[in-house]
KEROKE-177280 format. One record per residue (C-alpha): x, z, y; residue in three letters. Coordinates in steps of 0.5 Angstrom, whole numbers, padded with zeros to 4 digits. Layout:
N
X;Z;Y;ala
...
This chain:
833
0225;0223;0186;met
0220;0227;0183;lys
0225;0231;0180;tyr
0230;0231;0184;phe
0224;0236;0188;leu
0223;0239;0183;phe
0229;0241;0180;ser
0233;0244;0187;leu
0230;0250;0186;ala
0235;0254;0189;val
0235;0256;0195;phe
0235;0262;0202;phe
0232;0263;0207;ser
0232;0268;0213;val
0226;0273;0215;val
0221;0271;0221;val
0216;0276;0223;his
0210;0274;0225;ala
0205;0280;0229;gln
0199;0279;0226;thr
0198;0276;0218;lys
0192;0276;0216;val
0189;0273;0208;ser
0182;0274;0204;gly
0176;0270;0202;met
0168;0269;0205;val
0163;0270;0199;ile
0156;0270;0200;asp
0151;0275;0199;glu
0151;0272;0192;thr
0158;0273;0190;ser
0159;0265;0192;glu
0165;0264;0195;pro
0165;0260;0202;val
0167;0254;0204;ala
0170;0252;0210;phe
0167;0258;0215;ala
0170;0259;0221;asn
0176;0265;0221;val
0179;0267;0228;ile
0182;0272;0231;phe
0177;0275;0238;lys
0178;0272;0244;asp
0184;0267;0243;ser
0182;0260;0240;asn
0187;0261;0234;glu
0184;0259;0227;gly
0182;0257;0222;thr
0177;0254;0216;ile
0177;0257;0209;thr
0177;0252;0204;asn
0173;0250;0199;asp
0173;0257;0195;asn
0173;0261;0201;gly
0180;0263;0201;val
0184;0264;0208;phe
0190;0265;0211;tyr
0192;0267;0218;met
0198;0268;0222;glu
0199;0269;0229;ser
0206;0271;0233;asp
0201;0275;0238;ser
0198;0282;0236;thr
0190;0283;0235;tyr
0185;0287;0232;gln
0179;0284;0231;thr
0178;0278;0226;leu
0171;0274;0226;ile
0168;0271;0221;ile
0162;0264;0222;ser
0158;0260;0219;phe
0151;0256;0220;ile
0146;0259;0218;gly
0150;0267;0217;tyr
0150;0272;0222;glu
0159;0273;0225;asp
0162;0278;0222;gln
0168;0282;0226;glu
0172;0285;0222;ile
0177;0291;0225;ser
0185;0290;0223;leu
0188;0296;0221;thr
0195;0293;0220;ser
0199;0288;0223;lys
0199;0285;0216;val
0191;0286;0212;asn
0192;0281;0207;tyr
0187;0280;0201;asp
0181;0282;0204;met
0174;0280;0202;lys
0168;0279;0207;ile
0161;0277;0205;thr
0157;0273;0210;met
0150;0276;0211;val
0144;0270;0212;glu
0141;0270;0220;ala
0135;0271;0221;thr
0134;0269;0227;glu
0137;0264;0231;gln
0139;0265;0239;leu
0135;0260;0244;gln
0138;0254;0245;gly
0142;0254;0239;val
0142;0250;0234;thr
0143;0251;0227;val
0146;0245;0223;ile
0147;0246;0215;ser
0149;0242;0209;gly
0149;0234;0209;lys
0147;0235;0217;gln
0141;0230;0221;ser
0145;0225;0225;lys
0141;0225;0232;lys
0141;0232;0237;asn
0146;0234;0235;asn
0151;0235;0241;pro
0158;0235;0236;ala
0156;0227;0234;val
0155;0225;0242;asp
0161;0227;0244;ile
0165;0224;0237;leu
0161;0218;0240;lys
0165;0219;0246;lys
0171;0220;0243;ile
0170;0213;0240;trp
0168;0209;0247;ala
0174;0212;0250;lys
0180;0211;0244;lys
0182;0205;0246;arg
0185;0207;0253;ile
0187;0213;0250;asn
0194;0216;0250;gly
0199;0209;0249;leu
0193;0205;0250;arg
0193;0206;0257;arg
0200;0202;0258;phe
0203;0195;0258;asp
0210;0197;0254;gln
0213;0205;0253;tyr
0218;0208;0250;ala
0220;0216;0249;tyr
0225;0220;0245;asp
0223;0222;0238;lys
0226;0228;0234;tyr
0224;0229;0226;glu
0226;0234;0221;lys
0223;0234;0214;val
0224;0240;0209;glu
0222;0241;0203;phe
0222;0249;0200;asp
0221;0252;0193;leu
0214;0256;0195;asn
0210;0262;0191;thr
0217;0266;0190;ile
0216;0272;0186;asp
0220;0278;0182;ser
0218;0274;0175;ala
0221;0267;0178;leu
0228;0270;0181;met
0229;0273;0172;lys
0228;0267;0169;arg
0235;0265;0166;lys
0236;0258;0169;ile
0238;0262;0177;phe
0242;0266;0173;lys
0249;0267;0177;gly
0245;0264;0183;leu
0241;0271;0185;glu
0244;0270;0192;phe
0240;0264;0195;val
0234;0270;0194;phe
0236;0275;0198;gln
0232;0273;0204;asp
0225;0270;0203;leu
0221;0268;0208;asp
0212;0267;0209;thr
0209;0261;0210;ser
0204;0261;0216;arg
0199;0256;0213;ile
0199;0259;0206;thr
0202;0265;0207;gly
0205;0264;0201;lys
0213;0266;0200;thr
0218;0260;0199;tyr
0226;0257;0201;leu
0229;0252;0204;pro
0231;0247;0199;ile
0233;0241;0203;phe
0233;0240;0212;leu
0234;0232;0214;asn
0233;0231;0222;glu
0233;0225;0226;thr
0234;0222;0233;phe
0231;0216;0236;ser
0228;0212;0240;thr
0223;0209;0240;val
0220;0202;0246;his
0214;0198;0244;gly
0209;0193;0247;asp
0201;0193;0247;asn
0201;0187;0249;ile
0206;0183;0243;leu
0204;0188;0239;lys
0210;0189;0237;glu
0214;0196;0237;glu
0222;0198;0234;lys
0226;0203;0233;glu
0233;0206;0233;asn
0235;0211;0230;ile
0240;0214;0234;leu
0243;0220;0229;gly
0241;0223;0222;asn
0244;0230;0220;lys
0242;0232;0212;asn
0244;0238;0209;ser
0249;0238;0203;gly
0247;0232;0201;phe
0251;0226;0205;asp
0246;0222;0207;asn
0243;0221;0201;asn
0239;0214;0201;gln
0235;0215;0196;ala
0232;0221;0198;ile
0232;0218;0206;ile
0228;0213;0203;ala
0222;0218;0199;phe
0222;0222;0205;val
0221;0216;0210;ala
0215;0213;0205;asp
0213;0220;0204;leu
0212;0221;0211;tyr
0209;0215;0214;gln
0207;0214;0221;glu
0199;0214;0223;tyr
0195;0215;0228;asp
0188;0220;0228;ile
0184;0215;0233;tyr
0185;0211;0227;asp
0178;0210;0221;asn
0183;0211;0216;tyr
0189;0215;0216;leu
0194;0214;0210;lys
0198;0220;0206;phe
0200;0219;0199;phe
0198;0211;0198;asp
0191;0214;0199;lys
0186;0213;0204;ser
0183;0218;0207;phe
0177;0218;0212;thr
0179;0220;0220;ser
0174;0226;0222;pro
0175;0221;0229;leu
0173;0215;0225;ser
0166;0211;0226;arg
0165;0213;0219;thr
0165;0220;0219;gly
0158;0222;0221;val
0156;0219;0215;asp
0162;0223;0212;thr
0163;0229;0216;tyr
0158;0234;0217;asn
0160;0237;0225;tyr
0159;0243;0230;ala
0160;0244;0236;leu
0163;0252;0236;arg
0165;0253;0243;asp
0169;0252;0248;ser
0175;0254;0254;ala
0179;0252;0258;tyr
0186;0249;0255;ile
0191;0248;0261;asp
0188;0248;0266;asn
0183;0243;0262;lys
0175;0244;0261;trp
0175;0243;0253;cys
0169;0243;0246;tyr
0172;0245;0240;asn
0169;0241;0234;ile
0169;0244;0226;val
0168;0239;0222;tyr
0168;0239;0213;tyr
0166;0234;0208;pro
0159;0232;0206;arg
0161;0231;0199;arg
0166;0233;0194;lys
0173;0229;0190;asn
0173;0224;0196;glu
0178;0223;0201;leu
0177;0228;0207;thr
0179;0233;0210;phe
0176;0240;0213;lys
0179;0242;0220;gly
0177;0243;0228;asp
0179;0239;0234;phe
0178;0241;0241;trp
0177;0235;0246;val
0177;0234;0252;asn
0171;0234;0258;asp
0172;0228;0262;ser
0178;0223;0259;thr
0174;0225;0251;tyr
0181;0225;0249;ala
0184;0229;0243;ile
0188;0235;0246;lys
0189;0237;0239;asn
0186;0237;0232;ile
0189;0239;0225;asn
0186;0236;0219;leu
0186;0239;0212;glu
0186;0236;0206;val
0179;0239;0201;thr
0181;0241;0194;lys
0177;0237;0192;ser
0180;0230;0194;ala
0182;0227;0189;asn
0190;0226;0189;ile
0195;0229;0184;asn
0201;0233;0185;trp
0199;0235;0191;val
0196;0242;0192;lys
0195;0242;0200;glu
0196;0238;0205;ile
0195;0241;0213;tyr
0197;0237;0219;ile
0197;0239;0226;glu
0197;0235;0232;gln
0198;0236;0240;glu
0198;0232;0246;phe
0200;0234;0253;asp
0197;0232;0259;val
0202;0228;0264;val
0196;0226;0268;asn
0189;0228;0270;asp
0187;0223;0265;ser
0193;0221;0260;val
0193;0226;0254;phe
0200;0223;0249;leu
0202;0226;0244;leu
0208;0232;0244;lys
0208;0235;0236;arg
0206;0233;0230;asp
0207;0237;0224;tyr
0205;0236;0216;met
0205;0241;0212;leu
0205;0239;0203;ser
0205;0243;0198;asp
0205;0239;0191;phe
0205;0243;0184;ser
0203;0240;0179;phe
0196;0245;0179;gln
0191;0246;0185;lys
0191;0253;0182;lys
0191;0257;0188;glu
0198;0262;0184;lys
0201;0256;0181;ser
0208;0254;0183;arg
0211;0248;0187;gly
0214;0245;0193;val
0212;0244;0200;tyr
0215;0238;0204;gly
0214;0240;0211;lys
0215;0235;0216;arg
0216;0236;0224;thr
0215;0230;0229;thr
0217;0232;0236;val
0216;0226;0242;phe
0219;0227;0249;asp
0221;0223;0256;asn
0215;0218;0256;tyr
0216;0212;0260;lys
0212;0206;0261;phe
0211;0198;0264;asp
0218;0197;0264;glu
0218;0190;0260;glu
0223;0188;0255;lys
0224;0180;0252;pro
0221;0178;0247;lys
0228;0178;0243;glu
0229;0185;0244;phe
0224;0187;0238;tyr
0225;0182;0233;lys
0232;0183;0233;ala
0233;0187;0226;asp
0228;0193;0226;lys
0232;0196;0219;asn
0239;0198;0222;pro
0241;0204;0218;phe
0248;0206;0218;asp
0250;0213;0217;pro
0257;0211;0219;leu
0254;0210;0226;asp
0250;0216;0227;ile
0253;0221;0224;val
0254;0226;0230;gln
0258;0231;0232;asp
0254;0239;0234;asp
0254;0238;0241;ser
0249;0231;0240;phe
0244;0236;0236;trp
0245;0242;0241;glu
0243;0236;0246;lys
0237;0232;0242;asn
0234;0237;0238;arg
0227;0237;0241;leu
0226;0243;0237;glu
0230;0249;0237;asp
0231;0250;0229;leu
0230;0257;0226;asn
0233;0262;0223;lys
0232;0259;0216;asp
0232;0253;0218;glu
0240;0253;0221;ser
0242;0256;0214;gly
0239;0251;0210;ile
0246;0247;0212;tyr
0251;0253;0210;lys
0247;0254;0204;leu
0247;0247;0201;leu
0255;0247;0203;asp
0256;0253;0198;thr
0252;0252;0192;leu
0255;0244;0192;arg
0260;0249;0189;thr
0257;0253;0184;val
0258;0249;0176;pro
0250;0251;0174;lys
0248;0248;0182;phe
0252;0242;0180;lys
0249;0241;0173;ser
0242;0241;0175;phe
0244;0237;0180;tyr
0247;0232;0177;asn
0240;0231;0171;ile
0236;0232;0176;ala
0239;0224;0178;ser
0240;0221;0172;ile
0233;0222;0171;leu
0232;0220;0177;gly
0236;0213;0178;ser
0237;0212;0170;gly
0245;0212;0171;tyr
0251;0217;0168;val
0255;0218;0174;glu
0263;0218;0173;ile
0266;0219;0180;asp
0273;0219;0178;lys
0272;0212;0175;trp
0267;0209;0182;asp
0263;0208;0176;met
0256;0209;0173;asp
0254;0208;0166;ile
0246;0205;0164;gly
0240;0205;0165;arg
0239;0210;0160;val
0232;0207;0159;tyr
0234;0202;0157;asp
0239;0204;0151;val
0233;0202;0145;tyr
0229;0196;0144;gly
0225;0191;0138;phe
0225;0186;0137;asn
0222;0180;0131;gln
0229;0177;0132;ala
0234;0182;0134;glu
0230;0188;0130;gly
0233;0194;0132;his
0237;0193;0139;arg
0241;0198;0142;phe
0245;0196;0149;arg
0249;0199;0154;leu
0252;0198;0161;gly
0255;0200;0166;ala
0256;0199;0174;arg
0261;0200;0180;thr
0258;0205;0184;tyr
0263;0208;0190;arg
0257;0210;0194;gly
0249;0207;0197;gln
0253;0203;0202;asn
0257;0198;0198;asp
0260;0192;0201;leu
0261;0189;0193;trp
0258;0192;0187;arg
0259;0189;0180;leu
0254;0191;0173;glu
0255;0188;0167;gly
0252;0190;0160;tyr
0253;0188;0151;ala
0247;0189;0147;ala
0247;0189;0139;tyr
0242;0186;0135;gly
0242;0190;0128;phe
0237;0185;0124;ser
0241;0178;0127;asp
0248;0182;0128;his
0250;0178;0133;lys
0253;0182;0140;phe
0250;0180;0148;lys
0252;0181;0154;his
0251;0180;0161;gly
0256;0182;0167;leu
0254;0179;0174;ala
0257;0181;0181;gly
0255;0180;0189;lys
0259;0182;0194;phe
0256;0182;0202;leu
0261;0177;0207;leu
0257;0178;0213;asp
0254;0185;0215;arg
0250;0182;0221;lys
0246;0176;0217;ser
0246;0179;0211;arg
0251;0174;0208;leu
0251;0175;0201;ile
0255;0172;0195;leu
0253;0173;0187;ser
0254;0171;0181;gly
0254;0172;0173;gly
0253;0170;0166;asn
0249;0172;0160;arg
0248;0171;0154;arg
0241;0174;0150;asp
0235;0173;0147;ile
0229;0172;0152;glu
0222;0172;0153;gln
0221;0166;0157;leu
0214;0166;0161;gly
0213;0172;0164;val
0211;0170;0170;ser
0210;0163;0173;leu
0215;0163;0179;thr
0221;0166;0175;ala
0227;0169;0178;thr
0234;0167;0177;asn
0237;0174;0177;asp
0242;0174;0171;val
0241;0181;0169;leu
0235;0181;0170;gly
0231;0185;0164;arg
0227;0181;0159;ser
0221;0184;0155;ile
0224;0181;0149;ala
0228;0187;0149;ser
0222;0192;0148;ser
0216;0189;0144;thr
0216;0195;0140;val
0209;0196;0140;leu
0204;0188;0140;thr
0198;0184;0140;val
0200;0179;0135;gly
0206;0175;0133;ala
0211;0176;0138;asn
0215;0170;0135;asn
0217;0165;0141;arg
0223;0169;0143;leu
0230;0164;0146;thr
0236;0164;0146;asn
0239;0163;0153;ile
0245;0163;0156;asn
0244;0163;0164;leu
0250;0162;0168;ser
0248;0162;0176;ala
0251;0163;0182;ala
0247;0164;0189;ser
0249;0164;0197;leu
0243;0168;0200;glu
0242;0171;0208;met
0238;0174;0213;glu
0238;0171;0219;pro
0231;0173;0221;ile
0229;0181;0220;thr
0225;0180;0213;asn
0226;0172;0213;leu
0231;0172;0207;arg
0234;0164;0205;ile
0238;0162;0200;gly
0241;0156;0196;val
0245;0157;0188;gly
0246;0153;0182;gly
0244;0155;0175;thr
0246;0152;0168;phe
0243;0155;0162;arg
0241;0153;0155;thr
0236;0155;0151;leu
0233;0154;0143;ser
0229;0158;0139;ser
0231;0165;0137;ala
0226;0164;0131;leu
0227;0156;0129;pro
0222;0157;0122;asp
0217;0160;0127;asp
0218;0157;0134;phe
0220;0150;0136;ser
0224;0148;0143;leu
0225;0141;0140;glu
0224;0135;0143;tyr
0224;0127;0143;ile
0232;0126;0144;asp
0234;0118;0143;gly
0241;0118;0144;asp
0240;0124;0138;ser
0241;0121;0131;pro
0236;0125;0129;thr
0231;0122;0134;gly
0231;0130;0136;ile
0235;0135;0139;ala
0233;0142;0138;ser
0239;0145;0144;glu
0237;0144;0153;ile
0243;0144;0156;arg
0241;0144;0164;gln
0243;0144;0170;phe
0239;0146;0177;asp
0240;0147;0184;phe
0236;0153;0187;asn
0232;0153;0194;ala
0229;0159;0196;leu
0225;0162;0202;leu
0222;0170;0202;ile
0219;0171;0207;tyr
0217;0180;0208;thr
0212;0181;0214;pro
0213;0189;0216;gly
0217;0191;0209;lys
0222;0197;0212;arg
0229;0198;0209;thr
0235;0203;0209;ile
0242;0202;0208;gly
0246;0196;0210;tyr
0250;0195;0204;gly
0250;0189;0199;val
0243;0193;0196;glu
0238;0196;0200;arg
0232;0201;0199;arg
0225;0199;0200;asp
0221;0205;0204;ile
0215;0201;0203;asn
0211;0197;0199;asp
0204;0195;0204;asn
0207;0188;0206;tyr
0206;0182;0204;ser
0210;0177;0200;thr
0211;0169;0201;leu
0215;0165;0197;leu
0217;0158;0196;leu
0222;0156;0191;lys
0224;0149;0190;tyr
0229;0147;0184;thr
0232;0140;0182;lys
0235;0139;0176;gly
0241;0134;0176;ile
0241;0130;0170;glu
0249;0129;0167;gly
0253;0135;0170;val
0256;0139;0165;trp
0253;0134;0160;asp
0246;0137;0163;ser
0240;0133;0159;asp
0235;0133;0165;phe
0233;0131;0172;asp
0226;0133;0176;tyr
0224;0136;0182;ser
0219;0143;0181;lys
0216;0146;0188;leu
0213;0153;0187;gln
0209;0157;0193;phe
0206;0164;0191;ser
0203;0169;0196;tyr
0202;0177;0195;ser
0199;0181;0198;gln
0196;0189;0198;pro
0190;0191;0201;trp
0187;0197;0204;gln
0178;0195;0205;ile
0178;0203;0209;gly
0176;0208;0204;gly
0173;0203;0198;phe
0180;0204;0195;gly
0187;0198;0194;arg
0186;0191;0193;leu
0193;0187;0190;phe
0192;0180;0190;ser
0196;0174;0189;thr
0196;0166;0188;ile
0201;0163;0185;glu
0201;0154;0186;val
0206;0149;0182;gly
0208;0143;0181;lys
0214;0139;0176;thr
0215;0133;0179;phe
0219;0129;0173;gly
0219;0129;0165;glu
0221;0136;0161;val
0221;0139;0156;pro
0217;0145;0152;leu
0223;0149;0155;gly
0223;0147;0162;leu
0215;0147;0163;leu
0212;0153;0167;asn
0209;0157;0162;val
0202;0161;0163;ile
0204;0169;0163;pro
0201;0173;0157;gly
0202;0179;0155;asn
0202;0181;0148;gln
0203;0187;0149;thr
0200;0194;0149;ile
0202;0195;0156;phe
0198;0193;0163;ser
0202;0189;0167;asn
0199;0186;0174;tyr
0201;0178;0174;gly
0199;0177;0167;thr
0194;0175;0162;phe
0193;0180;0158;thr
0188;0177;0153;asn
0193;0170;0152;leu
0199;0170;0147;asp
0206;0167;0149;phe
0206;0159;0150;tyr
0197;0159;0148;glu
0198;0155;0155;phe
0204;0151;0159;val
0203;0146;0164;ser
0207;0142;0169;asp
0201;0143;0174;thr
0198;0150;0176;tyr
0195;0154;0181;ala
0194;0161;0180;ser
0190;0168;0183;leu
0190;0174;0180;his
0185;0179;0183;leu
0186;0188;0183;gln
0182;0193;0186;his
0183;0202;0185;asn
0177;0204;0188;phe
0181;0211;0188;asn
0175;0215;0184;gly
0170;0213;0191;arg
0164;0211;0185;leu
0166;0216;0180;phe
0166;0222;0185;ser
0159;0220;0186;arg
0156;0222;0178;ile
0156;0228;0178;pro
0158;0229;0170;phe
0165;0225;0172;leu
0166;0228;0179;arg
0171;0234;0177;lys
0174;0230;0172;leu
0178;0225;0179;asp
0178;0219;0174;leu
0179;0212;0178;arg
0176;0206;0177;glu
0180;0199;0177;ile
0177;0192;0177;val
0181;0186;0176;ala
0179;0179;0175;leu
0184;0172;0174;arg
0184;0166;0173;gly
0188;0159;0172;val
0188;0152;0172;trp
0193;0147;0170;gly
0196;0141;0167;glu
0200;0138;0163;leu
0201;0130;0163;ser
0201;0126;0157;asp
0209;0124;0158;ala
0211;0132;0158;asn
0206;0132;0151;ile
0210;0125;0148;ala
0217;0129;0149;leu
0216;0136;0146;ser
0212;0133;0141;ala
0216;0136;0135;pro
0214;0143;0138;ala
0207;0142;0137;ser
0208;0144;0130;ile
0208;0152;0131;asn
0206;0152;0139;thr
0200;0148;0142;pro
0202;0145;0149;leu
0195;0145;0152;gln
0193;0146;0160;ala
0186;0150;0162;pro
0185;0143;0166;ser
0178;0143;0163;asp
0176;0149;0167;arg
0180;0154;0169;ile
0181;0159;0164;tyr
0180;0167;0167;tyr
0180;0175;0165;glu
0178;0181;0168;tyr
0177;0189;0166;ser
0175;0194;0168;val
0179;0201;0166;gly
0179;0208;0169;val
0186;0212;0171;gly
0189;0217;0172;asn
0186;0220;0166;ile
0190;0227;0164;phe
0193;0224;0172;arg
0198;0220;0168;val
0194;0215;0163;leu
0191;0209;0165;arg
0186;0205;0160;ile
0183;0197;0162;asp
0178;0194;0157;phe
0180;0187;0157;asn
0175;0181;0158;phe
0176;0174;0155;arg
0172;0169;0160;gly
0173;0163;0156;asn
0176;0158;0151;tyr
0174;0163;0146;leu
0174;0157;0140;asp
0182;0156;0141;ser
0185;0158;0134;pro
0187;0166;0135;ala
0184;0167;0141;ala
0182;0175;0143;arg
0177;0176;0147;pro
0177;0183;0148;phe
0184;0188;0148;gly
0184;0195;0151;ile
0191;0196;0154;thr
0194;0201;0158;gly
0199;0204;0163;thr
0204;0212;0164;phe
0205;0213;0171;gly
0206;0218;0176;phe
0201;0217;0182;ser
0198;0221;0188;phe
């Protein structure tokens, strides 16, 4: 999706003239920038704050003749505005030599005592539980949201590039951001209207989407899901605000006094309510913080309006600016309710002032509040994830009635422009390239088919050597009620073809009853997870082990056939039953054996396992949000927990199945946001196998012989180093998001992030199962970590060059095992905020 945003550089807008525009830099007498200085139009409540580099931009629909710049410890500067547009001003602040009586000068890391702003902040804390929607047992309101993406920092050099040849018409008119002063060109607009119901007693909330409209992309759910994940809901009264998977300390947080400097700047009537104006800015650089100001009522201590701007030094990638405005309406003398929420993000590869990027702008308007209308609990338990574009595409009359904020001229023009651009061959080529990079598939519309995935075409392993794979899937639309998918692969060392074919069919949309099945004949690395999936086309790391640690020769030939029936009777609760039949044998018999004792074999030993299993599965994902109604839906958040319970029954005799056994497995995964100290991800898994089974059916403690960090595996274990029939494992990984490195001066500017992890597993292996697989023990150890818990720990450094993470992994015990790896280095590449 990031490729999608940055490749849609093709667009249009109409000029909207503001009455007064100003920009410039504020410096001190030594020419050093003055960060967080106050800039306001005289005799108004309109103002801003300089950024880390002392730079500001501001505009207003009103006409002003004077600009006031102030900062505690400096004399106020009044600057006459000679015209409606005054750019690139340079304003020098002079240190104050006197203090007015009764004014407390606060600068630097100010004291938390005797500060009137901090006293007001404490009253905000005391009142926040009874402000806004929290005052009512139940609530409901209408919600209108528009999300726009714009290409910014347009100049003549960009317009003359060859990439835009034939598309010059999109640059006929440009607009200027009222926040940053940069020229921009709208490229995408999405509108949504919904009704929201909530119950503070039940602690439930439900949103019903009644209308959705996209500019030129036919309700593309990939875009909608990206937008929904990018701009999740937040409450400024919370201690931490989450944006782009990062937790920022709120200026209204109880920990705010340790994070921000506060100063009482002004007081005035706003909508007939006396309010105080408080300015805040961070105490330290490189932390996830804001700068800005807010107006708060003097009696209810409810916020009237607030703006938040992420500081440029904040440890966040690919985002140069984040600016937020919230306005609250006074419903009666004591109730302040959110009226309008505006958020602007400037996505860019660099944080330099003149670097180009893409604006992401979200505007949310709230209206028609209703209170204390009780709904039954079942109302909130119904499907919370309905999103059927066919049902919610509305005509113009719907939007004229429910659009709570009119589109301006440039927003209105996007719909027409995108429809035109879709007919331009050059633009269609750009769009197709972006689509391939984002999805991994090449679309062939006339066949209703996708070819791919392009990222799986080449692989290498010791059994197949060089391997090539070509796949395809049916694709009539993003809400297909059925889908077929398959691939063919060829190994140039074993000279064998492999294949996979699978199908999914949505039989009932309400209960999400899905029938699926397929067959795969391929080479696989078993034991890469304890709780394995029966997905026929699940990708095996055997096809991509180009770079490995040690001899990666314990590979398995697998012929798997599977069929299952799954339903979702309650939102986020999936229940499934199915059956699998598989044959397993070693892909490299000279190096790795799956042989076991078989009294019916002429030699007393069998080298192939034939096994039929019945499976029952229960997966509960509370808090998970999805989009779409087809057989495959998209997730739009990643902060939900996952509980999995799986029962497997092996049945001897069915299609000459070899073993009769039972297996019970449970896993629980949970992400935890630890305030401003980063994110912890935890997983616990337990399982037990009842009955005698050979090595191929035991639980392999997942090792990792690749050079890539892989959560859920044990990095310093070889494949099949430990196997078990009873096990319990724990994985903990915490990313501090630069919280610690930001306190170290020489590391601060590198924006590195520190990651620590601890993982452990205990297991047992019965004497009967050891004896059964005795022939395989010649080159595969049959041992479990039963004497003591096997554990590893690692420390890592992330965000190196903003794309690389390196982990230093240490093995805690079992160091006397043959070929034990006490230390290893792994890494990953990826784009993350």
